[in-house]
C-alpha positions as CSV (number, residue, x, y, z in Angstrom):
1,M,126.2,117.4,82.4
2,D,124.2,118.8,79.5
3,D,120.6,119.8,79.6
4,D,119.3,116.5,78.0
5,G,121.2,114.5,80.6
6,R,120.0,116.6,83.5
7,E,116.4,116.3,82.3
8,F,116.7,112.5,81.9
9,M,118.1,112.1,85.4
10,Q,115.1,114.2,86.7
11,W,112.7,111.8,85.0
12,I,114.5,108.8,86.4
13,D,114.5,110.3,89.9
14,V,110.7,111.1,89.7
15,L,109.9,107.6,88.4
16,A,111.9,105.8,91.0
17,K,110.3,107.8,93.8
18,G,106.8,107.2,92.4
19,I,107.3,103.5,92.0
20,I,108.8,103.0,95.5
21,A,106.0,105.1,97.1
22,G,103.3,103.3,95.1
23,A,104.7,99.8,95.9
24,A,104.9,100.7,99.6
25,I,101.3,101.9,99.6
26,G,100.2,98.7,97.8
27,Y,102.0,96.6,100.3
28,L,100.2,98.4,103.2
29,F,96.9,97.8,101.3
30,S,97.6,94.1,101.2
31,F,97.3,94.0,105.0
32,T,93.5,94.5,104.5
33,D,93.4,90.9,103.0
34,M,91.6,92.3,100.0
35,M,94.4,91.4,97.6
36,A,97.5,89.2,97.5
37,P,100.7,91.1,98.5
38,G,102.5,90.5,95.2
39,K,99.6,91.8,93.2
40,A,99.1,94.8,95.5
41,V,102.8,95.8,95.2
42,A,102.7,95.4,91.4
43,L,99.6,97.5,91.0
44,G,100.8,100.1,93.5
45,G,104.1,100.4,91.6
46,L,102.2,100.9,88.4
47,A,99.9,103.5,89.9
48,G,102.9,105.3,91.4
49,C,104.7,105.3,88.1
50,L,101.7,106.8,86.3
51,A,101.1,109.3,89.1
52,S,104.8,110.4,89.0
53,I,104.6,111.0,85.3
54,T,101.5,113.1,85.7
55,F,103.1,115.1,88.5
56,K,106.3,115.7,86.5
57,N,104.3,116.9,83.4
58,R,102.2,119.3,85.5
59,Q,105.3,120.6,87.2
60,D,107.0,121.2,83.9
61,D,104.0,123.0,82.5
62,R,104.0,125.4,85.5
63,K,107.6,126.3,84.8
64,K,106.9,127.3,81.2
């Protein structure tokens, strides 16, 4: 696999992990009855996506 393909797969891996972790935390938050489970999972997934993008960018900056 070339460098572009490898970098793309790293982004997909990081995003998938962030979305899954965020959605899981959102679902656990829904047990507090402060928010509906569907809404909590969606917002958690979005937050996880944004957090994983930030994490990957900071990780890439440290390598340079």
